[in-house]
N, C-alpha and C positions, 0 to 999 in steps of 0.2 A: 496718170491717176493721182488725184489729190488725196492725201491721207489727213484725216481730221483727228488731231491728237485728243482734243477734249471728248469728242464723241466715242472714240475708241476707248478712252479711259472710263467714261461713264458706263459703256457697255460691259467692259471687263469688271468694273466694280459691282454692277448689278448682278452679273453672273456669279461672281465670287461671294457676294454677301447674302444673297437670297438662295438658300440651299435647294429650293425647288428648281432652279435654273441650272444647277451644276450637272455635268455630264453623268449619264447613268440613271437619271430620274425620268419620270413620265412627262416632264415639262419640256418645252422647247422655246427658246428665245431667239428672235430674229432681229437683226439690225437693218434698218432701212425698209425692207420689203419682205413679203411672204407670198408664196404661191398657194393658190386655192385649188381644191379644198385641202385643208390641213386638219388632222384630228386634234381635238382639244385634249388637254389644255395647252395653250401657247400664248406668246406675248410678242408684240411688234413694237419696236422702239425706233423713232425717227425724228429728225429735225424738220420743221416746216417754215421757219423764219429766222433770219439773222440781220440785225441792224446795229449801226454804231451808236454809242451812248456819249453824249457831249458832257464834258465836265464844266466846272465854273470858269475855267480859262478859255472856253470855247474850242477845246481840242478834243479829239476822239481818241481816248486811251483805253476805253473799255468797249466790249460788245455785249449786246443782249441777244441771246439765242433762245428760241422757243422750241420746245420738244413736246412730243406726245407719246405716251406709253399706252398701248391698247392691250388689255389682258382678256383672254377668252377661256372660259371653263364651263364644263357641264354640271358643276356643283356650285350653287350660289354661295354657300357658306365658305367654301374653300377660296372662291374668288374674292370675297370680302376680306378674308384674312390676308391673302396675298397682296391685295391692293393696299391694305393698311400697313403691312410691312414694307412695301415699296415706297409709300409716302414717307414713312418714318426714316428710311435710309436717305431719301432725297433731302429731307429737312435737316440732316446732320452735316450736309456738305458746305454751307457757307463758311467763308474764311478758312478754307482748306485748299489743298492742291489735288487736282484730279488729272491724271495723265500728264503731269508737268505744267498744267495751266492753273493759275490761281483763280478760285471762284470767289468773287466778291459777295454775291448774294444769290439766293435761290428762292423763288416764290412759286408755290403751287397755285395756278390760276383757276383750275377746275378739277374736281374730283367727283366723278359720278359713275353709276353703274346702270345698266339697262338690260333688257331682254330683246335682242334682235329677232326678226322673223325666223321661223323654222328653216334650217338649212336643208334644202332638198337633196344636196349631194350626199350627206351622211345621215339624213333623217333623225336628227337629234336636236334637242333644245339646247341652245348655247347662251350663256350669260356673258355680258361684256362689261368690263371695267375700264375707265379711261382716266388717266392722270395727265393733265396739261400743265406744264411748268415752264418758267422762264429763268434763265441763268444769266447773271451779269458777270462777265469774266474778262481776263486779259486776252488780247489777240494771241494767236498761236504762232 
């Protein structure tokens, strides 16, 4: 089993810095995958792409990793607040170390929210927020 230091560090930082995700709350945060159906509110965090970044000397000393954070909530205002706090946390990470890995830059590619179709399993309206971001970082 391969342990990804950056992703473990990001996951731990999000859980520690956003009080909603700390243990004992009504929120649940999942790393990589989640089993359906899950009662809201919850969050899914996963990487969907990683590629090397070439520098001016044509060598690969940095990586670009793309992540997606999906937030689900049955209260639209609470979802917007949570999404805003998550984005603010992510935007403070450039030029810092996360899980022992130096983060050169972080760019939020997409930040949107929507209302998926009615979930038949739980018969409730769920709102979805999505943060799509790229991190340029040192190899682990």
